[in-house]
Structure formats: C-alpha cells, structure tokens
BAVEX-752171 format. One record per residue (C-alpha): residue in three letters; residue number from 1; z, y, x. Coordinates in pm, 1 decimal, decimal comma, padded with zeros to 6 digits. Each point is the difference from the previous one (the first is absolute). Layout:
# BAVEX-752171
REC   code   pos          w          v          u
REC    ALA   NUM          Z          Y          X
...
This chain:
# BAVEX-752171
REC   code   pos          w          v          u
REC    UNK     1    02395,5   -11323,8   -05057,0
REC    UNK     2    00379,3   -00002,5    00010,6
REC    UNK     3    00216,4    00319,2    00016,8
REC    UNK     4    00075,2   -00071,4    00365,2
REC    UNK     5   -00373,7   -00033,1    00088,9
REC    UNK     6   -00084,0    00313,5   -00216,2
REC    UNK     7    00277,0    00202,1    00168,0
REC    UNK     8   -00133,7   -00077,8    00347,6
REC    UNK     9   -00367,1    00062,1   -00095,1
REC    UNK    10    00058,6    00329,1   -00173,6
REC    UNK    11    00243,1    00135,9    00261,5
REC    UNK    12   -00279,1   -00055,3    00257,4
REC    UNK    13   -00259,1    00156,3   -00232,3
REC    UNK    14    00223,0    00299,2   -00046,2
REC    UNK    15    00060,0    00044,1    00377,3
REC    UNK    16   -00380,2    00025,5    00052,2
REC    UNK    17   -00029,6    00306,1   -00233,9
REC    UNK    18   -00053,3    00337,6    00172,3
REC    UNK    19    00207,7    00304,1   -00103,4
REC    UNK    20   -00319,7    00139,8   -00160,0
REC    UNK    21   -00048,1   -00310,7   -00213,5
REC    UNK    22    00371,6    00010,6   -00104,6
REC    UNK    23   -00043,3    00368,1   -00091,8
REC    UNK    24   -00332,2   -00055,2   -00195,6
REC    UNK    25    00110,1   -00320,8   -00172,8
REC    UNK    26    00340,9    00150,8   -00099,8
REC    UNK    27   -00178,0    00306,5   -00153,1
REC    UNK    28   -00248,1   -00228,0   -00189,2
REC    UNK    29    00292,7   -00205,4   -00138,0
REC    UNK    30    00179,5    00319,2   -00113,9
REC    UNK    31   -00312,0    00130,9   -00170,4
REC    UNK    32   -00053,8   -00335,1   -00175,8
REC    UNK    33    00362,5    00019,0   -00133,0
REC    UNK    34   -00081,3    00323,6   -00177,7
REC    UNK    35   -00233,1   -00200,9   -00234,8
REC    UNK    36    00282,6   -00238,8   -00112,8
REC    UNK    37    00191,0    00053,5   -00330,3
REC    UNK    38    00331,3    00047,7    00175,1
REC    UNK    39    00065,6    00375,3    00010,7
REC    UNK    40    00199,9    00049,5   -00323,3
REC    UNK    41    00333,8   -00141,1    00144,0
REC    UNK    42    00295,8    00171,3    00165,9
REC    UNK    43    00135,2   -00221,0    00284,3
REC    UNK    44   -00232,6   -00112,5    00271,8
REC    UNK    45    00120,1   -00225,3    00289,2
REC    UNK    46   -00199,3    00044,1    00316,2
REC    UNK    47    00042,0   -00164,7    00342,9
REC    UNK    48   -00023,8    00229,5    00305,6
REC    UNK    49   -00247,5   -00136,8    00250,9
REC    UNK    50    00106,1   -00196,1    00310,3
REC    UNK    51   -00253,7    00143,9    00244,3
REC    UNK    52    00075,7   -00260,6    00258,9
REC    UNK    53   -00115,1   -00266,4   -00245,3
REC    UNK    54   -00320,8    00198,7   -00079,3
REC    UNK    55    00096,5    00017,9   -00366,8
REC    UNK    56   -00178,4    00205,6   -00256,7
REC    UNK    57    00069,8    00368,2    00046,1
REC    UNK    58    00191,7    00081,3   -00324,4
REC    UNK    59    00011,2    00369,0    00073,0
REC    UNK    60   -00308,4    00047,4   -00226,4
REC    UNK    61    00172,6   -00175,9   -00289,3
REC    UNK    62    00315,0    00208,8    00069,2
REC    UNK    63   -00215,0    00317,4   -00033,7
REC    UNK    64   -00143,4   -00122,9   -00329,7
REC    UNK    65    00344,3   -00078,6   -00137,3
REC    UNK    66    00136,6    00338,9    00113,0
REC    UNK    67   -00300,4    00180,9   -00141,5
REC    UNK    68    00061,5   -00174,8   -00339,5
REC    UNK    69    00370,6    00093,2    00022,2
REC    UNK    70    00121,3   -00365,6   -00021,4
REC    UNK    71    00337,6   -00132,0    00111,3
REC    UNK    72   -00068,4   -00177,1    00323,8
REC    UNK    73    00238,7   -00296,5    00096,4
REC    UNK    74    00021,9   -00130,0    00354,9
REC    UNK    75    00213,8   -00290,8    00126,9
REC    UNK    76    00238,2   -00094,9    00268,7
REC    UNK    77    00012,5   -00367,9    00101,2
REC    UNK    78    00325,1   -00192,5    00056,8
REC    UNK    79   -00091,5   -00290,5    00229,0
REC    UNK    80    00351,8   -00148,3   -00041,7
REC    UNK    81   -00043,9   -00054,0   -00379,4
REC    UNK    82   -00393,5   -00010,0   -00009,6
REC    UNK    83    00013,3    00281,6   -00264,2
REC    UNK    84   -00123,8    00363,1   -00030,9
REC    UNK    85    00176,0    00303,2   -00125,2
REC    UNK    86   -00224,6    00263,6   -00160,5
REC    UNK    87    00027,2    00379,1    00032,8
REC    UNK    88   -00163,8    00304,0   -00150,3
REC    UNK    89   -00211,3    00177,0    00256,6
REC    UNK    90    00087,1    00369,3    00002,4
REC    UNK    91   -00053,9    00285,4    00226,8
REC    UNK    92    00346,1   -00073,6    00149,8
REC    UNK    93   -00066,4   -00367,1    00071,6
REC    UNK    94    00040,9   -00078,6    00371,2
REC    UNK    95   -00229,9   -00287,5    00103,7
REC    UNK    96    00076,9   -00200,2    00312,5
REC    UNK    97   -00169,6   -00311,4    00143,8
REC    UNK    98    00207,7   -00326,2   -00023,7
REC    UNK    99    00021,4   -00252,7    00286,0
REC    UNK   100   -00313,2   -00150,7   -00154,9
REC    UNK   101   -00187,1    00331,1    00008,1
REC    UNK   102    00020,9    00030,9   -00375,0
REC    UNK   103    00024,0    00373,2   -00102,3
REC    UNK   104    00309,3    00008,0   -00233,7
REC    UNK   105    00220,2    00260,6   -00166,2
REC    UNK   106    00346,5    00039,3    00164,1
REC    UNK   107    00143,8    00048,5   -00350,2
REC    UNK   108   -00058,7    00194,1   -00320,1
REC    UNK   109   -00002,7   -00033,7   -00371,7
REC    UNK   110   -00004,8   -00371,0   -00084,9
REC    UNK   111   -00253,5   -00121,2   -00265,5
REC    UNK   112    00063,3   -00326,2   -00182,5
REC    UNK   113   -00265,7   -00265,0   -00011,4
REC    UNK   114   -00043,3    00027,1   -00368,2
REC    UNK   115   -00100,8    00364,2    00011,7
REC    UNK   116   -00307,6   -00072,3    00213,3
REC    UNK   117   -00326,8   -00001,6   -00197,0
REC    UNK   118   -00263,5   -00059,3    00272,1
REC    UNK   119    00035,6   -00173,1    00341,0
REC    UNK   120   -00252,8    00030,9    00272,9
REC    UNK   121    00039,1   -00332,9    00191,9
REC    UNK   122   -00077,8   -00050,9    00371,3
REC    UNK   123   -00167,9   -00324,7    00098,4
REC    UNK   124   -00193,7   -00185,0    00266,7
REC    UNK   125   -00225,9   -00198,0   -00231,1
REC    UNK   126   -00041,2   -00084,8   -00370,2
REC    UNK   127   -00196,3   -00243,4   -00220,2
REC    UNK   128   -00209,6    00020,1   -00310,8
REC    UNK   129    00303,8   -00104,1   -00213,4
REC    UNK   130    00197,0    00313,1    00114,9
REC    UNK   131    00235,0   -00184,3    00236,2
REC    UNK   132    00078,1    00173,1    00332,3
REC    UNK   133    00110,0   -00079,6    00346,8
REC    UNK   134    00235,3    00247,7    00173,6
REC    UNK   135    00188,9   -00029,0    00317,3
REC    UNK   136    00200,1   -00301,5   -00129,5
REC    UNK   137    00344,7    00138,5   -00059,5
REC    UNK   138   -00017,8    00012,3   -00378,8
REC    UNK   139    00126,4    00358,3   -00040,1
REC    UNK   140   -00265,3    00102,3   -00253,2
REC    UNK   141    00013,3   -00317,9   -00198,9
REC    UNK   142    00380,3    00043,7   -00047,8
REC    UNK   143   -00044,2    00364,5   -00080,4
REC    UNK   144   -00282,2   -00051,4   -00250,1
REC    UNK   145    00191,6   -00278,4   -00171,4
REC    UNK   146    00279,6    00254,9   -00086,6
REC    UNK   147   -00244,0    00260,4   -00142,1
REC    UNK   148   -00072,0    00015,3   -00370,7
REC    UNK   149   -00277,6   -00250,5   -00106,0
REC    UNK   150   -00247,0    00292,7   -00082,0
REC    UNK   151    00025,9    00157,7    00347,1
REC    UNK   152   -00356,3    00021,8    00134,7
REC    UNK   153   -00041,0   -00165,8    00344,3
REC    UNK   154   -00289,4    00132,3    00213,2
REC    UNK   155   -00091,1   -00166,1    00326,0
REC    UNK   156   -00178,3    00204,5    00267,9
REC    UNK   157   -00226,2   -00177,5    00244,1
REC    UNK   158   -00260,1    00095,4    00265,1
REC    UNK   159   -00166,7   -00346,8   -00061,7
REC    UNK   160   -00140,6   -00180,3   -00298,3
REC    UNK   161    00157,0   -00291,9   -00192,5
REC    UNK   162    00030,7   -00351,8    00122,8
REC    UNK   163   -00099,9   -00267,7   -00255,9
REC    UNK   164    00345,9   -00160,3   -00018,0
REC    UNK   165    00327,2    00006,7    00190,0
REC    UNK   166    00087,4   -00374,6    00024,7
REC    UNK   167    00383,6    00013,2    00015,2
REC    UNK   168    00099,3    00246,7   -00277,8
REC    UNK   169    00338,6   -00082,1   -00135,2
REC    UNK   170    00186,1    00097,7   -00324,7
REC    UNK   171    00196,4    00289,1    00146,4
REC    UNK   172   -00328,0    00176,8    00117,2
REC    UNK   173   -00066,2    00306,9   -00217,4
REC    UNK   174   -00358,3    00046,5   -00090,8
REC    UNK   175   -00179,3    00340,6    00008,4
REC    UNK   176   -00150,0    00176,5   -00301,6
REC    UNK   177   -00267,6    00173,9    00224,9
REC    UNK   178   -00108,7   -00003,8    00354,6
REC    UNK   179   -00203,1    00281,8    00140,6
REC    UNK   180   -00216,2   -00020,6    00311,0
REC    UNK   181   -00243,7    00258,9    00140,5
REC    UNK   182   -00279,3   -00160,0   -00202,7
REC    UNK   183    00144,7   -00164,1   -00305,6
REC    UNK   184    00274,9    00006,5   -00266,4
REC    UNK   185    00124,7   -00347,4   -00090,5
REC    UNK   186    00166,3   -00036,2   -00337,6
REC    UNK   187    00221,2   -00303,9   -00062,7
REC    UNK   188    00171,2   -00151,0   -00321,1
C-alpha cells in the first residue's frame, strides 16, 4: 500500500481502539522496551501523546525514563518551518497543547539534535524494512536526519508491520527498532 492508503487505514484502525485497549497496549509496549539494549545512554527524546489521535500513551515510558534518571527531551513543532525544537523536560517545564492538540513545552533548556541518543518515534504504520508512515508533514524525518548517525530510532505501534510501504523515498528515515504490544522488530 502507499503512504496515503496506509495513513487512512491505520487512522481508522486506531479510532476503533477503546481506552482500555490503548492503556493495555501502551503498557505492553513499555514493558517490551525494557528488554531492549538501549538503557545505557543519557538523552532520550520522547513524544507526548496526542490523546485525540488515540496515540500510544507514553506516560509509561516517561515513568521508566524518570525511574532510570535519564535526561528526557521533548519537542515543540514549528509549522511555519516544518522543524522541531527540543527541550529538556524538568520539574519546571510548562506543557501546553498546541492548536494541533500536541502537548508541547512553552520553553526551557534547549537540547541540540546531536546530543540526543535515543528517539522514540510516533507512527501510524511501518513495514518489515523499518520504514514508517506518520501524519505526512515530515517533522520526524527532518529531525532524525539532523541527529548523529548512531542515534537509535525506535518506532512505537499498536499494530504489526506491513510487508512493504510502496512509496518510500530517499528522505525517509528508517527505524532501528519498532515495538508493538506483541513483538520487537529489529532492522538493519
């Protein structure tokens, strides 16, 4: 399927999930993440869930990172430039929903892309080669392209992999892992 077809299919699939399923699947994904060899780094980039889009509840991952005393980095999107600025999440960080219902920091201590070691990547669908389909604006592809080459990219998905996304292009950044409630996919 193409990205457009996958986007439509998986947004519908997501909308059919109950809050109990979202809770259970999110917890299963967080528990699976604990088995990955990713916990010896310092800076972890995490997206804050858009509840209206029925995204994975990343609060469980946030708790794991806090418990392991990691530096947690969150983003603020700039729709005029298609880029994201990254900020350290601290006790003083004020979070506010944007016009797109994205929970974002108002401001804070900025963290450069090259400092980020691990990125948890939102997605709608992914394939067996590690390519992903997001909402189609390219924010994460542009961001991941600016990270250091060894930055670990981990997709989080309620659903299993598609065989192949038909219209992948050169600027699409592939994942290193994708974690679902039932599986851990390893790419590369």
